[in-house]
C-alpha positions in Angstrom: 49.5 100.5 97.9 47.0 102.6 95.8 46.3 106.0 95.3 43.0 108.1 95.2 43.1 111.8 93.6 39.8 113.8 94.9 38.5 115.7 92.6 34.6 115.8 93.3 34.0 118.8 94.3 31.5 121.7 92.9 33.5 124.5 93.3 30.2 126.8 92.2 32.3 130.2 93.7 35.3 130.2 91.5 33.3 129.1 88.2 30.8 131.3 89.4 33.3 134.0 89.5 34.6 133.2 86.2 31.5 133.6 84.6 31.1 136.8 85.7 34.3 138.3 85.3 33.9 141.7 83.2 37.1 141.6 81.8 37.0 138.9 79.8 41.1 137.3 80.7 39.2 134.2 82.2 36.3 133.8 79.0 38.4 130.6 77.7 38.2 128.7 81.5 34.3 129.4 81.8 33.5 125.8 83.0 36.2 123.7 83.5 36.9 122.2 87.0 39.5 123.7 89.0 42.1 121.1 89.3 42.0 121.0 84.9 43.4 125.5 85.8 46.4 126.5 84.2 48.8 126.3 87.1 52.4 126.8 87.8 54.0 126.6 85.0 51.9 126.2 82.5 50.8 123.2 84.2 47.0 122.0 84.6 47.1 121.8 88.8 45.9 117.6 87.9 48.8 116.8 86.2 51.4 117.9 88.6 49.7 115.4 90.7 49.1 112.7 88.1 53.0 113.4 87.5 53.5 112.8 91.0 52.4 109.5 91.4 52.7 107.6 88.4 54.8 105.7 89.3 54.4 101.5 89.2 57.4 101.3 91.7 55.5 103.4 94.4 51.6 102.7 93.1 50.4 99.8 92.3 46.9 101.7 91.3 45.6 105.0 90.7 42.2 106.2 91.0 40.2 109.6 90.3 36.8 110.3 91.8 35.1 113.2 90.1 31.4 114.0 90.4 28.4 113.8 87.6 28.7 117.1 86.2 32.5 117.3 85.2 33.1 113.6 84.7 33.0 114.1 80.7 36.0 117.1 81.7 38.1 114.5 83.3 37.5 111.3 81.4 39.0 113.8 78.1 41.7 115.0 80.1 42.5 111.3 80.9 42.3 109.8 77.3 44.5 113.1 76.4 47.5 112.2 80.3 47.4 108.6 79.4 45.3 107.7 82.5 43.4 104.9 82.8 39.8 105.8 82.0 38.7 102.8 83.9 40.1 104.1 86.7 37.7 107.5 86.9 34.9 106.9 89.2 31.8 109.2 89.3 30.2 109.7 92.4 26.6 110.4 90.8 26.2 114.0 92.2 25.3 116.7 89.9 25.9 120.3 92.5 27.0 121.4 95.1 23.7 120.6 97.7 23.8 117.1 96.5 28.0 116.7 96.9 28.8 113.8 99.1 31.5 115.0 101.4 35.2 114.0 100.8 34.5 111.2 102.9 32.0 109.7 101.5 33.9 109.6 98.3 37.3 108.1 99.4 34.8 105.2 101.3 32.9 105.2 97.4 36.7 104.1 95.8 37.5 101.8 98.5 33.9 100.3 97.8 33.3 100.1 94.8 36.5 98.5 94.0 37.3 96.4 96.2 40.4 97.5 97.8 42.8 95.8 100.0 45.5 98.0 100.3 47.2 100.6 102.4 45.9 103.6 100.5 47.0 107.5 99.8 44.6 110.4 99.3 45.2 113.6 98.0 43.2 116.6 96.5 43.7 116.3 93.0 43.0 120.8 92.9 44.9 121.6 95.8 47.7 124.2 94.4 51.6 123.3 94.8 54.3 126.3 95.7 57.2 123.5 94.4 56.6 121.0 91.7 60.0 119.5 93.1 59.3 117.5 96.2 59.2 113.7 95.9 56.6 112.0 96.7 58.6 108.7 97.9 60.3 110.5 100.4 56.7 110.3 101.8 55.8 106.3 101.4 59.3 106.1 103.1 58.3 107.8 106.2 55.0 106.5 106.0 56.2 102.7 106.4 59.0 103.6 108.5 56.7 105.2 111.4 54.1 102.2 110.7 51.5 104.6 111.2 48.8 106.8 110.0 50.3 109.5 107.9 49.2 113.5 108.1 51.5 115.6 105.3 51.3 119.5 107.5 53.1 122.7 106.1 53.7 126.2 107.9 51.4 128.6 106.7 52.8 131.9 105.1 52.0 135.5 106.9 48.5 136.0 105.5 47.2 132.6 105.6 44.5 132.9 108.4 44.1 130.0 110.8 40.1 129.3 110.1 40.6 128.1 106.1 42.9 125.3 107.3 42.8 122.1 109.6 45.8 122.4 112.0 48.3 120.9 114.4 50.0 120.5 117.3 52.8 118.4 116.4 55.5 116.4 118.9 59.0 117.2 117.9 60.5 114.4 119.4 58.2 111.2 118.0 56.3 113.1 115.5 53.2 112.8 116.5 50.4 114.5 115.7 49.0 115.3 119.4 45.6 117.6 118.2 44.6 118.2 115.5 41.5 121.3 115.0 39.9 121.7 112.3 39.7 125.7 111.3 40.2 126.5 114.7 40.2 130.1 115.8 43.5 132.2 116.2 43.3 132.7 119.8 42.9 128.4 119.7 46.4 127.2 118.9 49.5 129.1 119.0 50.3 126.3 116.0 51.3 127.8 112.9 51.8 123.9 111.2 48.2 123.3 108.6 47.2 120.0 107.3 45.6 119.6 104.1 44.3 116.8 101.8 47.7 114.7 101.3 47.2 111.7 104.1 48.2 108.0 104.1 46.4 105.5 106.0 46.7 101.6 106.7 44.9 98.7 105.2 43.4 98.2 109.1 42.5 101.2 109.6 40.0 102.0 106.1 36.7 100.7 108.0 36.9 103.4 110.8 36.0 105.5 107.5 32.1 104.3 107.6 31.9 104.3 110.8 33.0 107.9 111.3 30.0 108.1 108.0 27.8 106.7 110.1 27.8 109.6 113.3 27.9 112.1 110.5 24.3 113.1 109.6 25.3 116.5 107.8 27.8 116.5 104.3 29.1 119.3 105.9 30.6 117.5 109.1 32.1 114.4 106.0 35.3 115.8 105.4 38.7 115.3 106.0 39.1 117.8 108.3 36.5 116.3 110.5 37.5 112.9 110.8 41.3 113.6 111.4 39.9 115.3 113.9 37.5 112.5 115.1 40.6 109.8 114.7 43.1 111.4 116.4 41.6 113.6 119.4 38.6 111.3 120.2 39.4 107.8 118.8 43.2 108.0 119.7 44.6 106.4 116.8 48.1 107.2 116.2 48.8 109.7 113.6 52.3 111.0 112.5 53.1 114.0 110.5 55.3 115.0 108.2 56.1 118.8 106.8 56.8 119.5 103.4 59.3 122.5 102.6 55.9 124.2 100.4 52.6 125.5 100.4 49.4 124.5 99.1 46.7 126.7 98.0 42.9 126.6 96.0 41.6 124.3 98.7 37.8 124.2 99.5 35.8 126.6 98.4 38.1 129.8 96.1 36.8 132.7 94.7 38.9 134.3 91.3 40.6 137.0 93.5 42.3 133.9 95.1 43.1 131.6 92.2 45.0 134.8 90.2 46.9 135.7 93.5 48.9 132.5 94.4 49.2 131.3 91.3 50.7 134.7 90.6 52.9 134.4 93.7 54.0 130.6 93.7 55.0 131.2 89.8 56.9 134.0 90.6 58.8 132.0 92.9 59.6 129.2 90.6 60.7 132.3 88.1 62.8 134.1 90.7 64.9 131.6 91.9 66.1 129.4 88.1 69.7 129.1 89.8 70.4 130.2 93.4 73.5 130.4 94.7 73.7 130.1 98.5 77.3 131.2 100.6 78.0 130.1 103.8 80.7 130.3 106.5 81.7 128.9 109.7 84.7 130.1 111.8 87.3 128.7 114.0 87.2 127.9 117.7 89.8 128.4 119.6 89.3 127.2 123.3 90.0 129.9 126.5 89.1 128.1 129.3 88.1 124.6 130.3 89.3 122.6 127.2 89.0 119.4 127.0 86.6 119.1 130.5 83.5 119.2 127.5 85.0 115.8 126.3 84.7 114.6 130.4 81.3 116.0 131.6 82.7 119.3 132.2 82.7 123.3 131.7 84.5 124.8 128.8 84.4 128.8 127.1 85.0 128.9 123.8 85.0 131.5 120.9 85.2 132.2 117.4 87.4 133.9 115.2 86.7 136.0 112.6 89.7 135.9 110.2 89.8 131.5 109.6 86.6 130.4 108.0 85.4 127.8 105.9 83.3 129.2 103.4 80.8 126.8 101.4 79.0 127.4 98.2 76.3 125.7 96.7 74.5 126.0 93.5 71.7 124.8 91.8 72.1 122.4 88.7 71.3 119.8 86.8 73.1 116.7 88.6 74.8 116.6 92.4 78.2 117.5 92.1 80.9 118.2 94.6 83.1 119.7 93.4 86.7 119.4 94.7 89.8 121.7 96.5 92.6 122.6 94.0 94.6 122.4 97.2 93.5 119.9 99.3 91.6 117.5 97.6 94.1 117.4 94.8 93.8 115.2 91.4 96.8 116.4 89.4 100.7 116.3 90.5 103.8 117.5 88.8 105.6 114.1 89.7 105.4 111.2 91.0 107.3 112.3 93.9 106.0 115.2 94.0 102.7 113.0 94.6 105.1 111.5 97.8 105.8 114.9 99.2 102.3 116.0 98.7 100.8 113.2 100.5 103.9 112.5 103.2 103.6 116.1 104.3 99.6 116.0 103.7 97.7 112.7 104.4 95.2 111.9 101.9 92.2 113.0 103.5 90.9 116.4 102.6 88.5 118.6 103.0 85.3 116.2 100.1 85.1 114.1 101.9 83.7 116.4 104.0 81.4 117.8 102.0 79.6 113.3 101.3 79.5 112.8 104.8 76.9 116.1 105.2 75.2 115.1 101.9 74.4 112.1 103.1 73.6 112.3 107.0 71.6 115.3 105.8 69.4 113.5 103.5 69.6 110.0 106.2 68.3 113.1 109.3 65.6 114.9 107.0 64.1 111.2 106.5 63.9 110.0 110.2 62.3 113.4 111.0 60.0 113.6 108.5 60.7 116.5 106.9 60.9 115.7 102.8 63.1 117.8 100.8 63.0 118.6 96.9 64.1 116.9 93.9 66.8 119.5 93.5 70.3 119.2 92.4 73.3 121.3 93.5 77.3 121.5 92.9 79.1 121.9 96.4 82.7 123.7 96.3 84.2 124.4 99.3 87.7 127.2 100.4 89.0 127.9 103.7 92.2 129.1 105.2 92.0 127.5 108.7 95.1 126.1 109.4 95.0 122.1 109.2 96.3 120.3 112.4 96.4 122.4 115.1 92.9 122.1 116.7 91.1 125.6 114.6 88.7 122.9 114.5 88.6 123.2 110.5 86.8 120.2 109.6 83.4 120.9 111.3 83.9 124.6 110.5 83.2 123.0 106.8 80.5 121.0 107.6 78.9 123.5 109.7 78.7 125.6 106.5 77.9 122.6 104.4 75.3 122.4 106.6 73.9 125.8 106.2 73.9 125.6 102.9 71.7 122.7 102.3 69.2 123.9 105.1 68.8 127.3 103.1 68.3 125.4 100.2 66.4 122.8 101.5 63.8 126.3 103.2 64.5 124.5 106.2 64.6 126.9 110.0 65.8 126.9 113.3 62.3 125.0 114.0 63.2 122.0 112.2 66.9 122.1 113.0 68.2 124.0 116.4 70.9 125.0 117.2 71.6 122.5 119.7 70.1 119.8 116.8 72.4 121.4 114.7 75.7 121.3 117.1 75.0 117.2 117.4 74.7 116.9 113.6 78.2 118.4 113.2 79.7 115.9 115.4 77.4 112.6 114.2 79.5 114.1 110.5 82.9 113.6 111.8 82.4 110.9 114.6 79.6 108.5 113.8 80.3 108.7 109.3 84.2 109.9 109.0 85.3 108.0 112.6 87.4 111.6 113.5 88.7 111.9 117.3 86.4 114.8 117.4 85.1 117.2 120.7 82.1 118.9 121.6 82.4 122.0 122.4 83.9 123.1 118.4 80.7 122.5 116.9 78.7 124.5 119.8 80.4 127.3 119.2 80.7 127.5 115.6 77.2 126.9 115.5 76.3 129.8 117.6 79.3 131.7 117.3 80.6 134.3 119.6 82.1 133.7 123.0 80.5 130.8 124.5 79.8 129.2 128.1 79.5 125.4 127.9 78.5 123.2 130.6 78.5 119.6 129.6 78.0 117.8 132.7 76.2 114.4 132.7 73.0 115.6 134.6 72.4 117.4 131.3 73.9 115.7 128.8 71.5 112.0 129.9 68.0 114.4 130.1 69.1 116.8 126.6 71.5 115.2 124.1 73.3 118.3 124.5 75.0 121.1 126.7 73.2 124.1 128.0 75.1 127.3 126.3 74.3 130.2 129.3 76.2 133.0 128.1 77.1 134.7 124.6 78.9 137.2 123.7 79.8 139.0 120.4 83.1 141.4 121.1 85.8 142.8 119.7 89.7 142.7 120.7 93.4 142.6 119.4 94.2 138.1 119.9 97.3 136.9 119.1 97.2 132.8 118.3 100.1 131.5 118.2 100.2 128.2 115.5 102.9 126.0 116.7 
């Protein structure tokens, strides 16, 4: 895999605003290319991208495409940052009016260096909200899907569709079904924005030249319109991968855009240096129909708030799973004490549930095309659900752990819908830990309240899960007898 970083744009608007700024606060940035402006955490914007791709195990080579006007700036940056100067490609343009267009710049890099490999293309002057995402996950998903790949993110409130390439993505196959370059808001309900962050197979690269031959105007030689043509007209399969982050400063932007988004992203990073997340899931009791959920039947069950499993996630330098002092004993008063505890309670505490949930979560996100940030955490749990009395204590720990992981990695109900979430919890127990588990427990713990569930074979075959048609939150006195 070869990476091409594009920084050949002529930032006319931003440079003009900086030059003409009356406050004098940005005078030291006059003439500096957008990619070399300060980004989140004090790093230059391009520094972030170079650190992300500067891995020999992932990329055989990294190239930087710039213009003649800013070539010297990037040459000095390369010398200071151990970037091979010979890999800087000058497209020869000196003004915005003489620009080649992003597609032509990519084609120039491929043709001039005789590149014969899969290629990742990234706009090196984009400001990324999250400084910790793992680019290796992008490459793994690209190889897993064996097709072209476009990165997208969910736009924040206030971002307009007319400023981005908008994609519509099939949730089951992850294939982009439609690409619209800067559409009016009324033309799509999608809020998924594609940015210049693509992976192309070697066999697809000739289509760049084919596209350029069709486009006489430089305004049309942008990667967004190339993707629109490739997907909508050529019907080339292009997969989408969602990053749980945002991207800004794309294309022509002004000083107000730069300062606004830099402050916004910097505040996000500084606002939660060590996040602590606590989530609960509750015990489940069957009211009617149990155990017909295992035989394509119908059931009514409910959660009870008196009994719960609570999981706490705290951001940390390394990933740590803390054993519960009672349920995962590691210290005993004597050999006889160990014997008695082991004979009564067995060897299977809650720690394995945390580990299996984390493993399954990473596996699920990788297969679903959701890149996770490179952040570590410490997990611990507590529970007052009595063991082995049919109150679904194990799945409550798994469910609470999943809630914490979703919040930590900024995943929404759209990324992991509740029916899929219930199946996920079941898979952790049955597939990973070989725990005999029914269907209804996880459904009730995900939705909470009083739930009617239909697990008929027709519905299960069609959807992969049952249908929940009633949900109530009620308060009444209920006596639970544990025998």
